[in-house]
N, C-alpha and C positions, 0 to 999 in steps of 0.2 A: 504493500500500500504506500502510495506517495505521501510525503510529508504534508502537503496542503490538504489532502483528503483526511489524514489523521487529525489535523487541526480542526477541520470542519466537524468531524465526528465528536471530538472532545467538546467543542463549543455547543453542539446540538445537545449532547448529553447533559452538560451543565445547565443549559437553558431550561430544558424540560424537567430536570431534577428540581430546579428552583421553583418552577411552576407547580410541580406535583407537591412539593413540600408545603408551599403556601396554601394549597387547597386541601392539605391533609391526605394527598394521594401519594402512595409510596410504592405502588406495584406497577409492573409492566407485563404485558402479554405479547408473546412472540413465538415463532416457530423455528425449531432448530433445523439442521441440514436434513434430518430424516423426516421432517414434516410434523414432528410432535410438538404440541402446544406447551409452552413453558411460561411460568409466572415467576418473576424475580423482582427483588427490591432495587436492583441496579441494572444498568444496561450494558451487557457485554457487546463487544464488537460485532459478534454474529447477528445480534438483534438489529444493530444499526445498519448492517449491510443488507438485511432481508426485509426490514420494516417492522414496526411494532405498534401496539396499542397502549395508551395510558389508561389504566383501569382504577376504579374506586375500590373501597374495602369490600364491596359486594361482588366484585368481579365484572361490573358493568363498564363498558368502554366509554371513556370520557373524551378521548381524542385519538385519532389515528395518524401515524407518522410514516410516510413512505420511506423506502430504503434510500440510502445515500446513492446518488447517481454518479456514474463513472465519468472520467474526462471524455471518453469517447461518446457517451450519451449526451453530454453537454455540447460537444462539438456537433453532433447530429442535430440537436435541437437548434443550435445556432445556424447550421446550414439550411435547415428547413425554414427557419424564420427569414433567412436571406432570400430564399427562393420565393416565399410568399410576398416579401416586400417588393421583389423585382416584378412579380406578376401584378401586384397592385399598381406599381409605377407605370407598367405598360398599359394597364387599363385606364389609369388617369390620363396618360398621354393620348391614348386613343379618344377618350372623351373630349379632351381639349381640341384635338384635330377635327373631330366630328362637329363640334360647336363652331369652329372657325369656318368649316365648309358650309354650314347652314347660314352663317352670317354673311359669308362672301357672296353667296348666290341665293337670291330670294326665290328664284324659279328654276325649273329644270332646264328651260331653254337658255337661261343665262350661263349655266354650267357648260352646256354643249357649245355655246358661242365662245366661251373662254377656252375650251379645249381646241376648237378649230383655230382660234386666234393664236394660240401657242404654237400649233403646228405650222401655221402660216409664217410666224416670226422665225421659226427654225428654218423653214424652207428658204426664206429670204436671206438669212444669214449664210446658209450653205451656198446659195447662188452667188452672193457677193464675194465670198472667199474663193469660190471656184473660179470666178472671172479673174480675180487677182492672181490666182495660181497659174492660170493659162498664160497670162501676160509674163509672169516670171519664168515659166517654163520656156517661153519664146526667147526671153532675154538670156536664159541659161544656155540655150542652144546656140545663140549668137556668140556668146562669150566663149563657149567651148570651141566653136569653129575658129574664133579669133586666136585662141591659144594654140590651136593646131597649126596655124600658119607659122608661128614661131618655131614650133617643133619640127615642121617640115624643112625650115631654113636652117635647122641646127642651132637655133638661138634659144636662150633661156626664156621661159615665159615670164613676163613682168610680174612682180609681186602684187601690184594693184589688180592685175587681171586674175591672178590666182585667188586673191582675197574676195573679189567680186563673185567668182564662181562658187566659192565655199559659202559665201553669204546667201547667194541665191538657192543653193542646194538645201541649206538649213531652213531657210524660209519656206521653201516648197514642202519640206518634210513636216515642218510645224503645221502648215496649212492642211496637209493630208491628215495629220492626227486630229486636228480640230474638226474637220469634216466628218471623220469617223466617229468622234464623240457625239457630234450633233445628230448624226444618222442613228446612232444607238439610242440617244435621248428621244428622238422622234418615234422610233420603233417601240420604245417603252411606253410612251404616251398613248400610242395607238393600241397597244396591247392592254393597257390598264383602263382605257377610256370607258369601256362597257362596264367593267367592274365598279369603277368610280361612280358611274351613273346609277347602277343598280343599288349601290350603297347609299347614294344620295336619296333615291326614292324610298328606300327602307327607313332612313332617318326621318324623312318628311312624314311617312306614314305613322311612325311612332309618335312624332310630334303632334300629329293630328289627333291621335288617340288620347 
């Protein structure tokens, strides 16, 4: 038995002994390892580990005390409490999100319009970036061809030309990544639009009830 557990047992024993003495109760009822009922005037460690009853002079139970819990059980209780708290937090967050959804869109058509507007904004963003990317790809092709003329003549490519080529390549790569992110965002909106609309309808129906 760990020292903290022994200390708790000693404190529990002292507290209940004082209570018992103050009330004229001096006996305890508990079961030993074989399951036999025991009556004693003091609390042995076995009784504290298995749980016991405080009884009066007539053998009537005055108070029941559960057994001392192990460190593992305390940890399990703490873990269970943490899981419950996390579940409550998720429920609270969902409730706030639902409330914001209802406040943002007073009608179903407003939600649909907002979804379509979001898609249109993404499409425009992709279109704008793609147009810029096409221009930069053209510039990159021209700069690459320009660099090739130096190489054909056996001359070193100017540093400025090299830097321009690298800058264009990086910019084109960044734009490609941006377009991919926006396309994924758009696909996610399309995928979740019906679910969001169904959830909105459900919330409105509950609100009406």
